[in-house]
PDB file of N, CA, C, O and CB in Angstrom:
ATOM      1  N   MET A   1      85.910  85.127  80.742  1.00  0.00           N
ATOM      2  CA  MET A   1      86.587  85.139  81.926  1.00  0.00           C
ATOM      3  C   MET A   1      87.336  86.468  82.579  1.00  0.00           C
ATOM      4  O   MET A   1      88.438  86.834  82.171  1.00  0.00           O
ATOM      5  CB  MET A   1      87.479  84.168  81.728  1.00  0.00           C
ATOM      6  N   LEU A   2      86.950  86.834  83.147  1.00  0.00           N
ATOM      7  CA  LEU A   2      87.638  88.285  83.424  1.00  0.00           C
ATOM      8  C   LEU A   2      89.757  88.203  83.768  1.00  0.00           C
ATOM      9  O   LEU A   2      90.574  89.041  83.387  1.00  0.00           O
ATOM     10  CB  LEU A   2      86.580  88.949  85.221  1.00  0.00           C
ATOM     11  N   GLN A   3      90.200  86.198  85.013  1.00  0.00           N
ATOM     12  CA  GLN A   3      90.952  86.279  85.055  1.00  0.00           C
ATOM     13  C   GLN A   3      91.601  85.919  83.095  1.00  0.00           C
ATOM     14  O   GLN A   3      92.804  85.699  82.953  1.00  0.00           O
ATOM     15  CB  GLN A   3      91.111  85.647  86.327  1.00  0.00           C
ATOM     16  N   GLU A   4      91.199  85.915  82.548  1.00  0.00           N
ATOM     17  CA  GLU A   4      91.659  84.903  81.262  1.00  0.00           C
ATOM     18  C   GLU A   4      91.906  86.446  80.504  1.00  0.00           C
ATOM     19  O   GLU A   4      92.748  86.512  79.608  1.00  0.00           O
ATOM     20  CB  GLU A   4      90.183  83.475  80.382  1.00  0.00           C
ATOM     21  N   GLN A   5      91.517  87.065  80.706  1.00  0.00           N
ATOM     22  CA  GLN A   5      91.566  88.729  79.421  1.00  0.00           C
ATOM     23  C   GLN A   5      92.664  89.642  80.167  1.00  0.00           C
ATOM     24  O   GLN A   5      93.298  90.422  79.455  1.00  0.00           O
ATOM     25  CB  GLN A   5      89.593  90.023  79.327  1.00  0.00           C
ATOM     26  N   ILE A   6      92.950  89.602  81.618  1.00  0.00           N
ATOM     27  CA  ILE A   6      93.970  89.576  82.392  1.00  0.00           C
ATOM     28  C   ILE A   6      95.091  89.050  81.438  1.00  0.00           C
ATOM     29  O   ILE A   6      95.822  89.696  80.686  1.00  0.00           O
ATOM     30  CB  ILE A   6      93.692  88.773  83.642  1.00  0.00           C
ATOM     31  N   ILE A   7      95.047  88.035  81.611  1.00  0.00           N
ATOM     32  CA  ILE A   7      96.533  87.355  81.104  1.00  0.00           C
ATOM     33  C   ILE A   7      96.486  87.421  79.798  1.00  0.00           C
ATOM     34  O   ILE A   7      97.634  87.300  79.369  1.00  0.00           O
ATOM     35  CB  ILE A   7      96.865  85.789  81.483  1.00  0.00           C
ATOM     36  N   ASN A   8      95.248  87.637  78.426  1.00  0.00           N
ATOM     37  CA  ASN A   8      96.263  88.413  77.273  1.00  0.00           C
ATOM     38  C   ASN A   8      96.246  89.368  76.783  1.00  0.00           C
ATOM     39  O   ASN A   8      96.552  89.778  75.663  1.00  0.00           O
ATOM     40  CB  ASN A   8      96.427  88.037  76.310  1.00  0.00           C
ATOM     41  N   GLU A   9      95.584  90.087  78.308  1.00  0.00           N
ATOM     42  CA  GLU A   9      96.264  91.054  78.251  1.00  0.00           C
ATOM     43  C   GLU A   9      97.795  91.468  78.806  1.00  0.00           C
ATOM     44  O   GLU A   9      98.317  92.554  78.553  1.00  0.00           O
ATOM     45  CB  GLU A   9      95.496  91.651  78.617  1.00  0.00           C
ATOM     46  N   ILE A  10      98.334  90.560  79.495  1.00  0.00           N
ATOM     47  CA  ILE A  10      99.499  90.479  79.828  1.00  0.00           C
ATOM     48  C   ILE A  10     100.422  89.604  79.358  1.00  0.00           C
ATOM     49  O   ILE A  10     101.452  89.434  80.011  1.00  0.00           O
ATOM     50  CB  ILE A  10      99.470  90.407  80.822  1.00  0.00           C
ATOM     51  N   ASN A  11     100.241  89.009  78.329  1.00  0.00           N
ATOM     52  CA  ASN A  11     100.831  88.651  77.170  1.00  0.00           C
ATOM     53  C   ASN A  11     101.257  89.551  76.086  1.00  0.00           C
ATOM     54  O   ASN A  11     102.061  89.309  75.186  1.00  0.00           O
ATOM     55  CB  ASN A  11     100.102  87.876  76.699  1.00  0.00           C
ATOM     56  N   HIS A  12     100.604  90.608  76.311  1.00  0.00           N
ATOM     57  CA  HIS A  12     100.646  91.735  74.987  1.00  0.00           C
ATOM     58  C   HIS A  12     101.728  92.817  75.705  1.00  0.00           C
ATOM     59  O   HIS A  12     102.209  93.756  75.072  1.00  0.00           O
ATOM     60  CB  HIS A  12      98.779  92.642  74.531  1.00  0.00           C
ATOM     61  N   ILE A  13     101.903  92.662  76.507  1.00  0.00           N
ATOM     62  CA  ILE A  13     103.136  93.298  77.185  1.00  0.00           C
ATOM     63  C   ILE A  13     104.946  92.893  76.721  1.00  0.00           C
ATOM     64  O   ILE A  13     105.569  91.840  76.860  1.00  0.00           O
ATOM     65  CB  ILE A  13     102.869  92.830  78.783  1.00  0.00           C
ATOM     66  N   PRO A  14     105.425  94.407  76.068  1.00  0.00           N
ATOM     67  CA  PRO A  14     106.606  94.069  76.371  1.00  0.00           C
ATOM     68  C   PRO A  14     107.475  93.038  77.408  1.00  0.00           C
ATOM     69  O   PRO A  14     107.053  92.878  78.553  1.00  0.00           O
ATOM     70  CB  PRO A  14     106.829  94.995  76.521  1.00  0.00           C
ATOM     71  N   ASP A  15     108.618  92.398  76.983  1.00  0.00           N
ATOM     72  CA  ASP A  15     109.222  91.724  78.060  1.00  0.00           C
ATOM     73  C   ASP A  15     110.404  92.603  78.952  1.00  0.00           C
ATOM     74  O   ASP A  15     111.018  92.307  79.977  1.00  0.00           O
ATOM     75  CB  ASP A  15     109.828  90.438  77.416  1.00  0.00           C
ATOM     76  N   ASP A  16     110.421  93.389  78.386  1.00  0.00           N
ATOM     77  CA  ASP A  16     111.290  94.453  79.316  1.00  0.00           C
ATOM     78  C   ASP A  16     110.429  95.787  79.854  1.00  0.00           C
ATOM     79  O   ASP A  16     110.983  96.875  80.008  1.00  0.00           O
ATOM     80  CB  ASP A  16     112.640  95.075  78.343  1.00  0.00           C
ATOM     81  N   LYS A  17     109.275  95.611  80.069  1.00  0.00           N
ATOM     82  CA  LYS A  17     108.438  95.914  81.308  1.00  0.00           C
ATOM     83  C   LYS A  17     107.972  95.176  82.046  1.00  0.00           C
ATOM     84  O   LYS A  17     107.297  95.731  82.912  1.00  0.00           O
ATOM     85  CB  LYS A  17     107.550  96.460  81.171  1.00  0.00           C
ATOM     86  N   LEU A  18     108.049  93.641  82.132  1.00  0.00           N
ATOM     87  CA  LEU A  18     107.094  93.076  82.755  1.00  0.00           C
ATOM     88  C   LEU A  18     107.560  93.188  84.297  1.00  0.00           C
ATOM     89  O   LEU A  18     106.792  92.679  85.113  1.00  0.00           O
ATOM     90  CB  LEU A  18     106.848  91.668  82.184  1.00  0.00           C
ATOM     91  N   ASN A  19     108.683  93.772  84.761  1.00  0.00           N
ATOM     92  CA  ASN A  19     109.100  94.341  85.651  1.00  0.00           C
ATOM     93  C   ASN A  19     108.207  95.082  86.378  1.00  0.00           C
ATOM     94  O   ASN A  19     107.815  94.812  87.514  1.00  0.00           O
ATOM     95  CB  ASN A  19     109.962  94.904  85.288  1.00  0.00           C
ATOM     96  N   GLU A  20     107.764  96.405  85.433  1.00  0.00           N
ATOM     97  CA  GLU A  20     107.103  97.219  85.976  1.00  0.00           C
ATOM     98  C   GLU A  20     105.797  96.627  86.710  1.00  0.00           C
ATOM     99  O   GLU A  20     105.432  96.550  87.883  1.00  0.00           O
ATOM    100  CB  GLU A  20     106.897  98.134  85.040  1.00  0.00           C
ATOM    101  N   LEU A  21     105.251  96.233  85.423  1.00  0.00           N
ATOM    102  CA  LEU A  21     103.804  95.237  85.983  1.00  0.00           C
ATOM    103  C   LEU A  21     103.911  94.327  87.288  1.00  0.00           C
ATOM    104  O   LEU A  21     103.084  93.997  88.137  1.00  0.00           O
ATOM    105  CB  LEU A  21     103.385  94.029  84.766  1.00  0.00           C
ATOM    106  N   TYR A  22     104.944  94.120  87.147  1.00  0.00           N
ATOM    107  CA  TYR A  22     104.868  92.615  88.505  1.00  0.00           C
ATOM    108  C   TYR A  22     104.586  93.803  89.470  1.00  0.00           C
ATOM    109  O   TYR A  22     103.427  93.856  89.882  1.00  0.00           O
ATOM    110  CB  TYR A  22     106.762  91.299  89.055  1.00  0.00           C
ATOM    111  N   ASP A  23     105.442  94.759  89.899  1.00  0.00           N
ATOM    112  CA  ASP A  23     105.537  95.647  91.249  1.00  0.00           C
ATOM    113  C   ASP A  23     104.332  96.227  91.109  1.00  0.00           C
ATOM    114  O   ASP A  23     103.737  95.951  92.151  1.00  0.00           O
ATOM    115  CB  ASP A  23     106.772  96.778  91.436  1.00  0.00           C
ATOM    116  N   LEU A  24     103.387  97.095  90.183  1.00  0.00           N
ATOM    117  CA  LEU A  24     102.505  97.329  90.176  1.00  0.00           C
ATOM    118  C   LEU A  24     101.406  96.701  90.868  1.00  0.00           C
ATOM    119  O   LEU A  24     100.786  97.198  91.809  1.00  0.00           O
ATOM    120  CB  LEU A  24     102.507  97.442  89.325  1.00  0.00           C
ATOM    121  N   ILE A  25     101.124  95.091  90.110  1.00  0.00           N
ATOM    122  CA  ILE A  25     100.542  94.034  90.684  1.00  0.00           C
ATOM    123  C   ILE A  25     100.661  93.624  92.116  1.00  0.00           C
ATOM    124  O   ILE A  25      99.726  93.116  92.735  1.00  0.00           O
ATOM    125  CB  ILE A  25     100.891  93.129  90.022  1.00  0.00           C
ATOM    126  N   HIS A  26     101.682  93.828  92.554  1.00  0.00           N
ATOM    127  CA  HIS A  26     102.620  93.285  93.914  1.00  0.00           C
ATOM    128  C   HIS A  26     102.321  94.161  94.517  1.00  0.00           C
ATOM    129  O   HIS A  26     101.640  93.579  95.363  1.00  0.00           O
ATOM    130  CB  HIS A  26     104.199  93.071  93.976  1.00  0.00           C
ATOM    131  N   TYR A  27     102.276  95.381  94.831  1.00  0.00           N
ATOM    132  CA  TYR A  27     101.822  96.546  95.444  1.00  0.00           C
ATOM    133  C   TYR A  27     100.421  96.631  95.475  1.00  0.00           C
ATOM    134  O   TYR A  27      99.812  96.811  96.530  1.00  0.00           O
ATOM    135  CB  TYR A  27     102.331  97.654  94.847  1.00  0.00           C
ATOM    136  N   PHE A  28      99.867  96.511  94.375  1.00  0.00           N
ATOM    137  CA  PHE A  28      98.795  96.337  94.701  1.00  0.00           C
ATOM    138  C   PHE A  28      97.778  95.239  95.420  1.00  0.00           C
ATOM    139  O   PHE A  28      96.571  95.259  95.660  1.00  0.00           O
ATOM    140  CB  PHE A  28      98.600  96.576  93.913  1.00  0.00           C
ATOM    141  N   ARG A  29      98.467  94.607  95.571  1.00  0.00           N
ATOM    142  CA  ARG A  29      98.178  93.722  96.189  1.00  0.00           C
ATOM    143  C   ARG A  29      98.023  93.287  97.768  1.00  0.00           C
ATOM    144  O   ARG A  29      97.175  92.746  98.477  1.00  0.00           O
ATOM    145  CB  ARG A  29      98.755  93.244  95.693  1.00  0.00           C
ATOM    146  N   LEU A  30      99.430  93.877  97.910  1.00  0.00           N
ATOM    147  CA  LEU A  30      99.682  94.469  99.488  1.00  0.00           C
ATOM    148  C   LEU A  30      99.031  95.142 100.056  1.00  0.00           C
ATOM    149  O   LEU A  30      98.749  95.169 101.254  1.00  0.00           O
ATOM    150  CB  LEU A  30     100.601  95.122  99.753  1.00  0.00           C
ATOM    151  N   GLY A  31      98.574  96.076  98.793  1.00  0.00           N
ATOM    152  CA  GLY A  31      97.740  97.025  99.650  1.00  0.00           C
ATOM    153  C   GLY A  31      95.927  96.542 100.039  1.00  0.00           C
ATOM    154  O   GLY A  31      95.238  97.017 100.942  1.00  0.00           O
ATOM    155  N   LEU A  32      95.601  95.685  99.225  1.00  0.00           N
ATOM    156  CA  LEU A  32      94.444  95.365  99.718  1.00  0.00           C
ATOM    157  C   LEU A  32      94.700  94.485 100.766  1.00  0.00           C
ATOM    158  O   LEU A  32      93.635  94.238 101.331  1.00  0.00           O
ATOM    159  CB  LEU A  32      93.591  94.877  98.791  1.00  0.00           C
ATOM    160  N   LEU A  33      95.871  93.757 101.406  1.00  0.00           N
ATOM    161  CA  LEU A  33      96.073  93.007 102.557  1.00  0.00           C
ATOM    162  C   LEU A  33      95.835  93.869 103.282  1.00  0.00           C
ATOM    163  O   LEU A  33      94.780  93.884 103.915  1.00  0.00           O
ATOM    164  CB  LEU A  33      97.212  92.359 102.822  1.00  0.00           C
ATOM    165  N   TYR A  34      96.700  94.766 103.380  1.00  0.00           N
ATOM    166  CA  TYR A  34      96.838  95.827 104.384  1.00  0.00           C
ATOM    167  C   TYR A  34      95.090  96.335 104.382  1.00  0.00           C
ATOM    168  O   TYR A  34      94.286  95.729 105.090  1.00  0.00           O
ATOM    169  CB  TYR A  34      98.161  97.177 103.835  1.00  0.00           C
ATOM    170  N   GLU A  35      94.785  97.168 103.755  1.00  0.00           N
ATOM    171  CA  GLU A  35      93.240  97.366 104.055  1.00  0.00           C
ATOM    172  C   GLU A  35      92.312  95.950 104.878  1.00  0.00           C
ATOM    173  O   GLU A  35      91.294  96.028 105.566  1.00  0.00           O
ATOM    174  CB  GLU A  35      92.521  97.667 102.400  1.00  0.00           C
ATOM    175  N   GLN A  36      93.181  94.609 104.455  1.00  0.00           N
ATOM    176  CA  GLN A  36      92.038  93.441 104.691  1.00  0.00           C
ATOM    177  C   GLN A  36      92.349  93.529 106.564  1.00  0.00           C
ATOM    178  O   GLN A  36      91.533  93.158 107.407  1.00  0.00           O
ATOM    179  CB  GLN A  36      92.507  91.440 103.660  1.00  0.00           C
ATOM    180  N   GLN A  37      93.312  93.938 106.769  1.00  0.00           N
ATOM    181  CA  GLN A  37      93.793  93.807 108.534  1.00  0.00           C
ATOM    182  C   GLN A  37      93.697  94.888 108.921  1.00  0.00           C
ATOM    183  O   GLN A  37      93.741  94.750 110.144  1.00  0.00           O
ATOM    184  CB  GLN A  37      95.259  93.357 109.032  1.00  0.00           C
ATOM    185  N   GLU A  38      93.532  96.488 108.590  1.00  0.00           N
ATOM    186  CA  GLU A  38      92.756  97.336 108.707  1.00  0.00           C
ATOM    187  C   GLU A  38      91.275  96.949 109.992  1.00  0.00           C
ATOM    188  O   GLU A  38      90.904  97.024 111.163  1.00  0.00           O
ATOM    189  CB  GLU A  38      92.454  97.546 107.173  1.00  0.00           C
ATOM    190  N   LEU A  39      90.819  96.376 108.139  1.00  0.00           N
ATOM    191  CA  LEU A  39      89.413  95.908 108.712  1.00  0.00           C
ATOM    192  C   LEU A  39      89.263  95.075 109.878  1.00  0.00           C
ATOM    193  O   LEU A  39      88.569  95.325 110.864  1.00  0.00           O
ATOM    194  CB  LEU A  39      88.736  95.186 107.766  1.00  0.00           C
ATOM    195  N   SER A  40      89.880  94.204 109.699  1.00  0.00           N
ATOM    196  CA  SER A  40      90.268  93.168 111.341  1.00  0.00           C
ATOM    197  C   SER A  40      89.938  93.460 112.011  1.00  0.00           C
ATOM    198  O   SER A  40      89.051  93.054 112.762  1.00  0.00           O
ATOM    199  CB  SER A  40      91.350  92.889 112.044  1.00  0.00           C
ATOM    200  N   ALA A  41      90.971  94.880 111.970  1.00  0.00           N
ATOM    201  CA  ALA A  41      91.548  95.673 113.971  1.00  0.00           C
ATOM    202  C   ALA A  41      90.409  96.023 113.818  1.00  0.00           C
ATOM    203  O   ALA A  41      90.085  95.220 114.694  1.00  0.00           O
ATOM    204  CB  ALA A  41      92.970  97.213 114.545  1.00  0.00           C
ATOM    205  N   LYS A  42      89.042  96.665 113.409  1.00  0.00           N
ATOM    206  CA  LYS A  42      88.745  97.539 113.035  1.00  0.00           C
ATOM    207  C   LYS A  42      87.650  96.412 114.796  1.00  0.00           C
ATOM    208  O   LYS A  42      87.623  96.879 115.935  1.00  0.00           O
ATOM    209  CB  LYS A  42      88.516  98.102 111.119  1.00  0.00           C
ATOM    210  N   ASN A  43      87.169  95.437 114.514  1.00  0.00           N
ATOM    211  CA  ASN A  43      86.434  94.292 115.261  1.00  0.00           C
ATOM    212  C   ASN A  43      87.095  93.465 116.040  1.00  0.00           C
ATOM    213  O   ASN A  43      86.628  92.373 116.365  1.00  0.00           O
ATOM    214  CB  ASN A  43      85.818  93.468 114.469  1.00  0.00           C
ATOM    215  N   THR A  44      88.526  93.999 116.511  1.00  0.00           N
ATOM    216  CA  THR A  44      88.706  93.091 117.705  1.00  0.00           C
ATOM    217  C   THR A  44      89.231  94.090 119.112  1.00  0.00           C
ATOM    218  O   THR A  44      90.247  94.762 119.290  1.00  0.00           O
ATOM    219  CB  THR A  44      89.964  91.817 117.240  1.00  0.00           C
ATOM    220  N   TYR A  45      88.362  93.895 119.728  1.00  0.00           N
ATOM    221  CA  TYR A  45      88.532  94.610 121.469  1.00  0.00           C
ATOM    222  C   TYR A  45      89.371  93.818 122.486  1.00  0.00           C
ATOM    223  O   TYR A  45      89.399  92.606 122.698  1.00  0.00           O
ATOM    224  CB  TYR A  45      86.947  94.694 122.334  1.00  0.00           C
ATOM    225  N   PRO A  46      89.940  94.671 122.970  1.00  0.00           N
ATOM    226  CA  PRO A  46      90.823  93.973 123.844  1.00  0.00           C
ATOM    227  C   PRO A  46      89.902  94.082 125.690  1.00  0.00           C
ATOM    228  O   PRO A  46      89.760  95.016 126.479  1.00  0.00           O
ATOM    229  CB  PRO A  46      92.628  94.937 123.661  1.00  0.00           C
ATOM    230  N   LEU A  47      89.440  92.497 125.717  1.00  0.00           N
ATOM    231  CA  LEU A  47      88.520  91.912 126.627  1.00  0.00           C
ATOM    232  C   LEU A  47      89.423  91.298 127.734  1.00  0.00           C
ATOM    233  O   LEU A  47      90.584  91.424 127.346  1.00  0.00           O
ATOM    234  CB  LEU A  47      87.562  90.840 125.909  1.00  0.00           C
ATOM    235  N   ARG A  48      89.389  90.751 128.822  1.00  0.00           N
ATOM    236  CA  ARG A  48      90.591  90.495 130.094  1.00  0.00           C
ATOM    237  C   ARG A  48      91.292  89.975 129.386  1.00  0.00           C
ATOM    238  O   ARG A  48      91.070  88.896 128.837  1.00  0.00           O
ATOM    239  CB  ARG A  48      90.403  89.615 131.459  1.00  0.00           C
ATOM    240  N   GLY A  49      92.460  90.785 129.247  1.00  0.00           N
ATOM    241  CA  GLY A  49      93.771  90.822 128.710  1.00  0.00           C
ATOM    242  C   GLY A  49      93.904  90.058 127.717  1.00  0.00           C
ATOM    243  O   GLY A  49      95.078  89.695 127.794  1.00  0.00           O
ATOM    244  N   VAL A  50      93.557  89.694 127.044  1.00  0.00           N
ATOM    245  CA  VAL A  50      93.499  89.395 125.513  1.00  0.00           C
ATOM    246  C   VAL A  50      92.996  89.798 124.094  1.00  0.00           C
ATOM    247  O   VAL A  50      91.975  90.484 124.075  1.00  0.00           O
ATOM    248  CB  VAL A  50      93.131  88.607 125.511  1.00  0.00           C
ATOM    249  N   LYS A  51      93.452  89.535 123.146  1.00  0.00           N
ATOM    250  CA  LYS A  51      92.137  90.170 121.992  1.00  0.00           C
ATOM    251  C   LYS A  51      91.538  88.708 121.489  1.00  0.00           C
ATOM    252  O   LYS A  51      91.968  87.601 121.166  1.00  0.00           O
ATOM    253  CB  LYS A  51      92.882  91.305 120.267  1.00  0.00           C
ATOM    254  N   ILE A  52      89.859  89.630 121.673  1.00  0.00           N
ATOM    255  CA  ILE A  52      89.087  88.816 121.019  1.00  0.00           C
ATOM    256  C   ILE A  52      88.218  89.421 119.894  1.00  0.00           C
ATOM    257  O   ILE A  52      87.677  90.525 119.834  1.00  0.00           O
ATOM    258  CB  ILE A  52      88.354  88.201 121.941  1.00  0.00           C
ATOM    259  N   ARG A  53      88.240  88.200 118.857  1.00  0.00           N
ATOM    260  CA  ARG A  53      87.499  88.962 118.112  1.00  0.00           C
ATOM    261  C   ARG A  53      85.709  88.395 117.845  1.00  0.00           C
ATOM    262  O   ARG A  53      85.221  87.289 118.076  1.00  0.00           O
ATOM    263  CB  ARG A  53      88.411  89.039 116.794  1.00  0.00           C
ATOM    264  N   TYR A  54      84.999  89.764 117.230  1.00  0.00           N
ATOM    265  CA  TYR A  54      83.594  89.297 117.460  1.00  0.00           C
ATOM    266  C   TYR A  54      82.841  90.403 116.116  1.00  0.00           C
ATOM    267  O   TYR A  54      82.718  91.601 115.863  1.00  0.00           O
ATOM    268  CB  TYR A  54      82.987  89.635 119.427  1.00  0.00           C
ATOM    269  N   ASP A  55      82.384  88.692 115.381  1.00  0.00           N
ATOM    270  CA  ASP A  55      81.836  89.368 114.084  1.00  0.00           C
ATOM    271  C   ASP A  55      80.280  90.059 114.802  1.00  0.00           C
ATOM    272  O   ASP A  55      79.737  89.859 115.888  1.00  0.00           O
ATOM    273  CB  ASP A  55      81.562  87.974 112.567  1.00  0.00           C
ATOM    274  N   GLU A  56      79.918  90.920 113.638  1.00  0.00           N
ATOM    275  CA  GLU A  56      78.550  90.863 113.739  1.00  0.00           C
ATOM    276  C   GLU A  56      78.018  90.192 113.641  1.00  0.00           C
ATOM    277  O   GLU A  56      78.294  89.317 112.821  1.00  0.00           O
ATOM    278  CB  GLU A  56      78.019  91.301 113.332  1.00  0.00           C
ATOM    279  N   PRO A  57      76.481  90.110 114.679  1.00  0.00           N
ATOM    280  CA  PRO A  57      76.247  91.579 115.553  1.00  0.00           C
ATOM    281  C   PRO A  57      77.535  91.166 116.610  1.00  0.00           C
ATOM    282  O   PRO A  57      78.147  90.132 116.341  1.00  0.00           O
ATOM    283  CB  PRO A  57      74.302  91.838 116.524  1.00  0.00           C
ATOM    284  N   PHE A  58      77.874  91.816 117.586  1.00  0.00           N
ATOM    285  CA  PHE A  58      78.303  91.594 118.578  1.00  0.00           C
ATOM    286  C   PHE A  58      78.512  92.146 119.902  1.00  0.00           C
ATOM    287  O   PHE A  58      79.160  91.807 120.892  1.00  0.00           O
ATOM    288  CB  PHE A  58      78.922  91.381 118.261  1.00  0.00           C
ATOM    289  N   GLU A  59      77.265  93.715 119.397  1.00  0.00           N
ATOM    290  CA  GLU A  59      76.871  94.127 120.990  1.00  0.00           C
ATOM    291  C   GLU A  59      76.558  93.293 122.229  1.00  0.00           C
ATOM    292  O   GLU A  59      76.967  93.678 123.324  1.00  0.00           O
ATOM    293  CB  GLU A  59      75.745  94.818 120.959  1.00  0.00           C
ATOM    294  N   SER A  60      75.850  92.168 122.106  1.00  0.00           N
ATOM    295  CA  SER A  60      75.357  91.203 123.330  1.00  0.00           C
ATOM    296  C   SER A  60      76.636  90.911 123.747  1.00  0.00           C
ATOM    297  O   SER A  60      76.953  91.288 124.874  1.00  0.00           O
ATOM    298  CB  SER A  60      74.413  89.781 122.998  1.00  0.00           C
ATOM    299  N   VAL A  61      77.271  90.439 123.210  1.00  0.00           N
ATOM    300  CA  VAL A  61      78.835  89.752 123.278  1.00  0.00           C
ATOM    301  C   VAL A  61      79.758  90.700 124.247  1.00  0.00           C
ATOM    302  O   VAL A  61      80.278  90.530 125.350  1.00  0.00           O
ATOM    303  CB  VAL A  61      79.650  89.696 121.559  1.00  0.00           C
ATOM    304  N   ALA A  62      79.721  91.566 123.494  1.00  0.00           N
ATOM    305  CA  ALA A  62      80.595  92.277 123.960  1.00  0.00           C
ATOM    306  C   ALA A  62      79.839  92.708 125.305  1.00  0.00           C
ATOM    307  O   ALA A  62      80.382  92.393 126.364  1.00  0.00           O
ATOM    308  CB  ALA A  62      81.060  93.337 122.963  1.00  0.00           C
ATOM    309  N   GLU A  63      78.900  93.248 125.335  1.00  0.00           N
ATOM    310  CA  GLU A  63      77.994  93.792 126.655  1.00  0.00           C
ATOM    311  C   GLU A  63      78.744  93.044 127.944  1.00  0.00           C
ATOM    312  O   GLU A  63      79.402  93.451 128.901  1.00  0.00           O
ATOM    313  CB  GLU A  63      76.091  93.248 126.552  1.00  0.00           C
ATOM    314  N   ASN A  64      78.182  91.389 127.341  1.00  0.00           N
ATOM    315  CA  ASN A  64      78.062  90.989 128.621  1.00  0.00           C
ATOM    316  C   ASN A  64      79.667  90.961 128.943  1.00  0.00           C
ATOM    317  O   ASN A  64      79.878  91.202 130.131  1.00  0.00           O
ATOM    318  CB  ASN A  64      77.181  89.557 128.799  1.00  0.00           C
ATOM    319  N   ASP A  65      80.694  90.755 128.272  1.00  0.00           N
ATOM    320  CA  ASP A  65      81.783  90.898 128.677  1.00  0.00           C
ATOM    321  C   ASP A  65      82.398  91.990 129.661  1.00  0.00           C
ATOM    322  O   ASP A  65      83.042  91.860 130.703  1.00  0.00           O
ATOM    323  CB  ASP A  65      82.245  90.867 127.733  1.00  0.00           C
ATOM    324  N   TRP A  66      82.022  92.979 129.044  1.00  0.00           N
ATOM    325  CA  TRP A  66      81.997  94.065 129.858  1.00  0.00           C
ATOM    326  C   TRP A  66      81.333  94.378 131.006  1.00  0.00           C
ATOM    327  O   TRP A  66      81.939  95.094 131.803  1.00  0.00           O
ATOM    328  CB  TRP A  66      81.764  94.812 129.284  1.00  0.00           C
ATOM    329  N   ASN A  67      79.900  93.902 131.365  1.00  0.00           N
ATOM    330  CA  ASN A  67      79.787  93.530 132.351  1.00  0.00           C
ATOM    331  C   ASN A  67      80.439  92.171 133.556  1.00  0.00           C
ATOM    332  O   ASN A  67      80.469  92.093 134.784  1.00  0.00           O
ATOM    333  CB  ASN A  67      78.851  93.597 132.028  1.00  0.00           C
ATOM    334  N   ALA A  68      80.847  91.344 132.531  1.00  0.00           N
ATOM    335  CA  ALA A  68      81.317  90.603 133.152  1.00  0.00           C
ATOM    336  C   ALA A  68      82.916  90.798 134.070  1.00  0.00           C
ATOM    337  O   ALA A  68      83.437  89.963 134.809  1.00  0.00           O
ATOM    338  CB  ALA A  68      81.186  89.749 132.264  1.00  0.00           C
ATOM    339  N   LEU A  69      83.358  91.994 133.762  1.00  0.00           N
ATOM    340  CA  LEU A  69      84.505  92.948 134.385  1.00  0.00           C
ATOM    341  C   LEU A  69      84.056  93.689 135.470  1.00  0.00           C
ATOM    342  O   LEU A  69      84.705  93.728 136.516  1.00  0.00           O
ATOM    343  CB  LEU A  69      85.064  93.978 133.408  1.00  0.00           C
ATOM    344  N   LYS A  70      83.087  94.235 135.332  1.00  0.00           N
ATOM    345  CA  LYS A  70      82.312  95.350 136.804  1.00  0.00           C
ATOM    346  C   LYS A  70      82.465  94.813 137.583  1.00  0.00           C
ATOM    347  O   LYS A  70      82.101  95.213 138.689  1.00  0.00           O
ATOM    348  CB  LYS A  70      80.823  95.790 137.075  1.00  0.00           C
TER     349      LYS A  70
END
C-alpha cells in the first residue's frame, strides 16, 4: 500500500529534518484544499440573491432559473 511506503520513508528521515518535512506536507495539503475550493467556486452561480451550486449537467437548471428572473 502506498501509505505504508510513505510512512516507511518518513521513518528513515532524521529527527532534525522532520520539521521541514512537516512543513512540506502541510503546505502541499493546503494547496490541494485551495485547488478544491477554486474548482467548487467555478460551479457556483449567483441567482435569486443567493449562491446556488449546480453540479454537471447544470445547463437546463441554470437556464430555468435565468428564465425565471426575466
